[in-house]
C-alpha positions as CSV (number, residue, x, y, z in Angstrom):
1,X,7.8,78.9,-32.6
2,X,5.5,77.3,-35.2
3,X,4.7,77.8,-38.9
4,X,1.3,76.6,-40.3
5,X,0.7,76.2,-44.0
6,X,-2.8,77.5,-44.9
7,X,-2.5,76.9,-48.7
8,X,-0.9,78.5,-51.8
9,X,1.5,81.2,-50.3
10,X,-0.4,81.7,-47.1
11,X,1.4,80.8,-43.8
12,X,0.7,81.6,-40.2
13,X,3.8,82.2,-38.1
14,X,3.6,82.5,-34.3
15,X,6.0,82.8,-31.5
16,X,3.3,82.4,-28.8
17,X,2.8,86.2,-28.7
18,X,2.6,87.6,-32.2
19,X,0.7,86.0,-35.1
20,X,2.0,86.8,-38.5
21,X,0.0,85.9,-41.6
22,X,1.3,86.0,-45.2
23,X,-0.5,86.4,-48.5
24,X,-3.9,85.4,-47.1
25,X,-5.7,84.0,-50.2
26,X,-8.3,81.8,-48.5
27,X,-11.7,82.7,-50.0
28,X,-11.8,81.1,-53.5
29,X,-8.8,78.9,-52.8
30,X,-9.9,75.3,-53.2
31,X,-7.0,74.1,-51.0
32,X,-7.3,76.6,-48.2
33,X,-7.1,75.0,-44.8
34,X,-9.2,77.6,-43.0
35,X,-11.8,80.2,-43.9
36,X,-11.0,83.9,-43.8
37,X,-13.4,84.5,-40.9
38,X,-11.6,81.9,-38.7
39,X,-8.0,83.0,-39.0
40,X,-6.5,85.3,-36.4
41,X,-3.6,87.7,-37.0
42,X,-1.7,90.6,-35.6
43,X,0.2,91.4,-38.7
44,X,-0.5,90.6,-42.4
45,X,2.4,90.7,-44.8
46,X,1.5,90.9,-48.5
47,X,4.2,90.4,-51.1
48,X,2.4,92.0,-54.1
49,X,-1.0,93.0,-55.5
50,X,-2.2,89.9,-57.4
51,X,-5.5,88.7,-56.1
52,X,-4.2,85.3,-55.1
53,X,-1.9,87.1,-52.6
54,X,-3.9,90.1,-51.4
55,X,-6.8,87.7,-51.0
56,X,-8.7,88.3,-47.8
57,X,-6.1,90.7,-46.3
58,X,-8.5,93.7,-46.1
59,X,-11.4,91.6,-44.6
60,X,-9.1,90.0,-42.0
61,X,-7.5,93.3,-41.1
62,X,-10.9,94.9,-40.6
63,X,-12.2,92.0,-38.5
64,X,-9.1,91.5,-36.3
65,X,-7.5,94.9,-36.3
66,X,-4.3,93.5,-37.8
67,X,-1.8,95.8,-39.4
68,X,-1.1,95.1,-43.1
69,X,2.6,95.3,-43.9
70,X,3.7,95.9,-47.5
71,X,5.6,98.2,-49.8
72,X,4.7,101.9,-49.9
73,X,3.2,101.7,-53.4
74,X,1.0,98.7,-52.5
75,X,-0.3,100.5,-49.4
76,X,-1.0,103.7,-51.5
77,X,-2.7,101.8,-54.2
78,X,-4.7,99.2,-52.3
79,X,-4.6,99.1,-48.5
80,X,-4.6,102.7,-47.6
81,X,-7.7,103.5,-49.6
82,X,-9.4,100.4,-48.0
83,X,-9.0,102.1,-44.6
84,X,-7.0,99.4,-42.8
85,X,-3.9,100.0,-40.7
86,X,-0.7,99.8,-42.7
87,X,3.0,99.6,-41.9
88,X,5.2,100.2,-45.0
89,X,8.7,99.6,-46.1
90,X,10.5,99.0,-49.4
91,X,13.1,96.7,-51.0
92,X,16.2,96.4,-48.9
93,X,14.6,97.9,-45.8
94,X,14.1,96.1,-42.5
95,X,11.1,96.8,-40.3
96,X,11.6,96.5,-36.6
97,X,8.6,94.5,-35.3
98,X,7.3,93.3,-31.9
99,X,8.2,89.8,-32.9
100,X,11.7,90.7,-34.2
101,X,12.0,92.1,-37.7
102,X,10.9,91.8,-41.3
103,X,13.3,92.6,-44.2
104,X,11.9,93.4,-47.7
105,X,13.8,91.3,-50.3
106,X,13.5,91.7,-54.0
107,X,11.4,89.4,-56.2
108,X,11.1,89.3,-60.0
109,X,7.4,89.2,-60.8
110,X,4.5,91.4,-61.8
111,X,3.0,93.5,-59.0
112,X,-0.7,93.7,-59.8
113,X,-0.6,97.4,-59.0
114,X,0.8,100.0,-61.4
115,X,4.2,101.3,-60.3
116,X,4.5,98.7,-57.4
117,X,7.3,96.3,-56.9
118,X,6.9,92.7,-55.8
119,X,8.9,91.5,-52.9
120,X,9.6,88.6,-50.5
121,X,10.2,88.9,-46.8
122,X,12.9,87.7,-44.4
123,X,11.3,87.3,-41.0
124,X,13.4,87.2,-37.9
125,X,11.2,85.7,-35.2
126,X,12.1,83.9,-31.9
127,X,15.8,83.8,-33.0
128,X,14.9,82.1,-36.3
129,X,14.9,83.4,-39.9
130,X,12.2,82.5,-42.3
131,X,12.4,83.6,-46.0
132,X,9.1,83.9,-47.8
133,X,10.1,84.3,-51.4
134,X,6.7,85.6,-52.6
135,X,6.1,85.0,-56.3
136,X,9.4,85.2,-58.1
137,X,11.6,83.9,-60.9
138,X,15.0,82.5,-60.1
139,X,17.5,85.3,-59.7
140,X,21.2,85.6,-58.9
141,X,20.4,87.9,-55.9
142,X,19.3,84.8,-54.0
143,X,23.0,84.0,-53.5
144,X,23.1,86.9,-51.1
145,X,20.7,85.0,-48.8
146,X,23.4,82.5,-48.0
147,X,24.8,85.1,-45.6
148,X,21.5,85.4,-43.8
149,X,21.6,81.9,-42.4
150,X,18.0,81.1,-43.3
151,X,16.3,78.5,-41.1
152,X,13.3,77.9,-43.4
153,X,12.9,79.0,-47.0
154,X,9.4,79.0,-48.4
155,X,9.8,78.8,-52.2
156,X,7.3,78.7,-55.0
157,X,7.6,75.7,-57.3
158,X,4.4,76.0,-59.4
159,X,6.1,77.1,-62.7
160,X,4.2,79.1,-65.4
161,X,3.9,82.2,-63.2
162,X,6.9,81.6,-60.8
163,X,9.9,79.4,-60.6
164,X,9.3,75.8,-61.4
165,X,10.9,72.9,-59.5
166,X,14.1,72.9,-61.4
167,X,14.8,76.6,-60.8
168,X,13.6,76.3,-57.2
169,X,16.2,73.7,-56.7
170,X,18.9,76.0,-58.1
171,X,17.6,78.7,-55.7
172,X,18.0,76.3,-52.8
173,X,21.7,75.7,-53.7
174,X,22.2,79.5,-53.6
175,X,20.2,80.2,-50.5
176,X,21.5,77.2,-48.5
177,X,18.7,77.2,-45.9
178,X,18.4,74.6,-43.1
179,X,15.0,73.6,-44.4
180,X,13.0,74.1,-47.6
181,X,9.1,74.2,-47.7
182,X,7.5,74.4,-51.2
183,X,4.6,76.6,-51.8
184,X,2.5,78.1,-54.6
185,X,1.6,74.8,-56.4
186,X,-1.5,72.7,-57.1
187,X,-4.0,75.5,-56.4
188,X,-4.9,75.8,-60.1
189,X,-4.4,73.4,-63.0
190,X,-1.5,75.3,-64.6
191,X,0.6,75.1,-61.5
192,X,0.2,71.4,-60.6
193,X,3.5,70.0,-59.5
194,X,4.9,66.9,-57.6
195,X,6.0,68.5,-54.4
196,X,7.3,65.2,-53.0
197,X,9.6,64.7,-56.1
198,X,10.8,68.3,-55.5
199,X,11.6,67.5,-51.9
200,X,13.4,64.4,-52.9
201,X,15.6,66.4,-55.3
202,X,16.3,68.9,-52.6
203,X,17.4,66.1,-50.3
204,X,19.6,64.5,-53.0
205,X,21.3,67.9,-53.3
206,X,22.2,67.7,-49.6
207,X,19.5,69.9,-48.1
208,X,16.5,69.2,-45.9
209,X,12.9,69.6,-47.3
210,X,9.4,69.2,-45.9
211,X,6.2,69.1,-47.8
212,X,3.4,70.5,-45.7
213,X,-0.3,69.7,-46.3
214,X,-2.7,72.6,-46.0
215,X,-3.3,73.0,-42.3
216,X,-0.2,71.2,-41.2
217,X,2.0,72.8,-38.6
218,X,5.8,72.8,-38.4
219,X,7.2,73.3,-34.9
220,X,10.8,74.4,-34.5
């Protein structure tokens, strides 16, 4: 299995059969590792309706035939009217998927679509669990994730709009993942952060961390 960081909160996960894309903000992203017309996907998971997360989801879905997976309200407000294939769930629900499953986990953040809730996802793929937190503030519910035995936690550290490095470190101590990968930083001036310093703090706290450059692949 491999995980590729494409910039901001966009990752491509693949088990050799299924390709899962998250929050594909590529066009207009100065740090994107690939253009929207180059990426391939079978499923596109979108955490909420802000433009730096919906990004190119519709265009990629139309070009590739990928299914967009999101909350019911986000599908009703954005993706259904766009005419792309959707698969919906809601907070606390688990979607059985060809690659395993995807569980909707709560996030504290604006949604970008009236009446819609933001979320993160816990992907179970090739026997591994990857938690994509989406955009979120620190919350005590993250302590529940310690029971999930998360292999990789993808956590925002940009501050201003999401958790900053200090709160993300507190989240790590609650989640207790095997590996932490920071995301949602440096794309715009307000969210510039020192990801290497964050990774060092994570390691000093007794956990493993890896800073991925846009385009870099993590194999596990």
